[in-house]
C-alpha positions as CSV (number, residue, x, y, z in Angstrom):
1,M,10.1,33.7,-51.2
2,S,6.9,36.0,-51.8
3,E,4.2,37.4,-49.9
4,A,0.7,35.4,-48.9
5,L,-1.7,37.6,-51.4
6,P,-5.0,38.2,-51.0
7,G,-6.8,35.2,-52.9
8,E,-4.1,33.0,-53.3
9,R,-4.2,29.2,-53.2
10,V,-2.1,27.4,-50.8
11,E,-2.1,24.5,-52.8
12,D,-0.7,26.6,-55.5
13,R,2.6,26.9,-53.3
14,S,5.4,24.2,-52.5
15,V,5.9,23.3,-48.9
16,G,9.4,24.8,-48.9
17,D,7.3,28.4,-50.2
18,L,4.9,27.8,-47.1
19,V,7.6,26.6,-44.3
20,A,9.5,29.7,-45.6
21,L,6.3,31.9,-44.8
22,A,5.5,30.2,-41.9
23,S,9.1,31.3,-40.4
24,K,9.4,34.9,-41.0
25,N,5.6,35.5,-40.0
26,V,6.9,33.8,-36.7
27,S,10.1,36.5,-36.9
28,N,7.9,38.9,-37.7
29,L,5.2,38.0,-34.5
30,V,8.6,37.4,-32.2
31,R,10.5,40.5,-33.6
32,A,6.7,42.6,-32.8
33,E,6.7,41.3,-29.4
34,M,10.0,41.9,-28.2
35,D,9.6,45.7,-29.4
36,L,6.3,45.7,-27.7
37,A,8.3,44.2,-24.6
38,K,10.6,47.0,-24.7
39,L,8.3,50.3,-25.3
40,E,6.5,48.7,-22.1
41,I,9.5,48.3,-20.1
42,K,10.8,51.5,-21.1
43,A,7.8,53.0,-20.0
44,D,7.6,51.2,-16.6
45,A,11.4,52.7,-16.0
46,K,10.5,56.0,-16.6
47,K,7.6,55.7,-14.0
48,A,10.0,53.8,-11.5
49,A,13.0,56.9,-11.7
50,L,10.2,59.4,-11.3
51,S,8.4,57.6,-8.4
52,S,12.2,57.2,-6.8
53,V,12.7,61.0,-7.4
54,M,9.6,61.6,-5.5
55,F,10.4,59.4,-2.9
56,T,13.9,61.0,-2.1
57,I,12.4,64.5,-2.0
58,A,9.8,63.5,0.2
59,A,12.2,61.5,2.2
60,V,14.3,64.7,2.7
61,M,11.2,66.5,3.3
62,G,10.6,64.1,6.0
63,G,14.3,65.0,7.4
64,V,13.8,68.5,7.8
65,V,10.2,68.4,9.3
66,V,12.2,65.4,11.8
67,I,14.9,68.3,13.0
68,M,12.3,70.9,13.4
69,L,10.3,69.2,15.5
70,S,12.9,67.8,17.3
71,I,14.2,72.0,18.0
72,S,10.6,72.8,18.9
73,F,10.6,70.3,21.2
74,A,14.0,71.6,22.8
75,Y,12.7,75.1,22.7
76,A,9.0,73.6,24.4
77,L,11.8,72.1,27.4
78,V,13.4,75.3,27.7
79,G,9.5,77.3,27.8
80,L,9.7,75.0,31.0
81,G,12.2,76.7,32.4
82,I,14.9,73.7,31.6
83,W,18.2,75.4,30.3
84,H,18.7,75.0,27.0
85,W,21.6,73.1,26.9
86,L,19.9,70.6,28.9
87,A,16.6,70.8,27.1
88,F,19.0,69.7,23.7
89,L,20.5,67.0,25.5
90,I,17.0,65.5,26.4
91,V,15.8,65.3,22.8
92,A,19.4,63.6,22.0
93,I,18.9,61.4,24.6
94,V,15.4,60.6,23.3
95,Y,16.8,60.1,20.0
96,V,19.3,57.6,21.5
97,L,17.0,55.3,23.2
98,L,15.0,55.3,20.3
99,A,17.5,54.5,17.8
100,I,18.5,51.5,20.7
101,A,15.0,50.6,20.5
102,L,14.8,50.2,16.7
103,M,17.8,47.9,16.3
104,F,16.6,45.4,19.0
105,I,13.5,45.2,17.4
106,A,15.3,44.3,13.9
107,K,17.7,41.9,16.0
108,R,14.0,40.2,16.6
109,F,13.1,40.4,13.1
110,I,16.6,39.3,12.1
111,K,16.4,36.5,13.9
112,K,13.5,35.0,12.2
113,I,15.4,34.7,9.4
114,E,14.7,31.6,8.4
115,G,16.9,31.1,5.4
116,A,14.5,29.1,3.0
117,K,14.1,26.4,5.2
118,R,11.4,24.2,2.4
119,T,13.4,24.6,0.0
120,R,16.6,23.3,1.6
121,K,15.0,20.5,3.1
122,T,13.0,19.6,-0.5
123,L,16.9,19.8,-2.2
124,K,17.9,17.5,1.0
125,D,15.4,14.8,-0.2
126,D,15.7,15.2,-3.9
127,L,19.5,14.8,-3.1
128,A,18.6,11.6,-0.9
129,T,16.4,10.1,-3.5
130,L,18.7,10.5,-6.4
131,R,21.4,8.6,-4.0
132,R,19.2,5.7,-3.5
133,R,18.1,6.0,-7.5
134,G,14.8,4.2,-6.0
135,D,14.0,0.7,-4.8
136,S,16.4,-0.6,-7.2
137,D,19.4,-2.7,-5.9
138,A,22.0,-0.7,-7.3
139,P,24.4,1.0,-5.0
140,E,23.8,4.3,-3.6
141,L,25.9,7.0,-4.9
142,T,28.5,9.1,-2.9
143,A,28.8,12.7,-2.4
């Protein structure tokens, strides 16, 4: 099997040669597409990894900021004349109340999850249709 040469007439080649050449060209095209997809996925994976590292660093920095603000809030309460231990206890209680409020909000969101309600309904309808086998006189299928 030889490559197609410029100026070569198709009529001069056998059907087997043409099929082999077309098959080789399709294989080369598929291989090139797969290589391109691999390169694109590799580039996207690098971007995703770098982004996740940056998000992690930002989250750690945000945690440090929350700690610093908490200490500042506690010392602001101390500046108002509240004992140190009570000021820090008030800050802790505020965080506990915030955590409880977030848990209740999350619980409400979880209760609203329907679990693919429409998909279950369409699957149920499809199974019912299959069991009936249309409107024929054939007996229904049992589950």
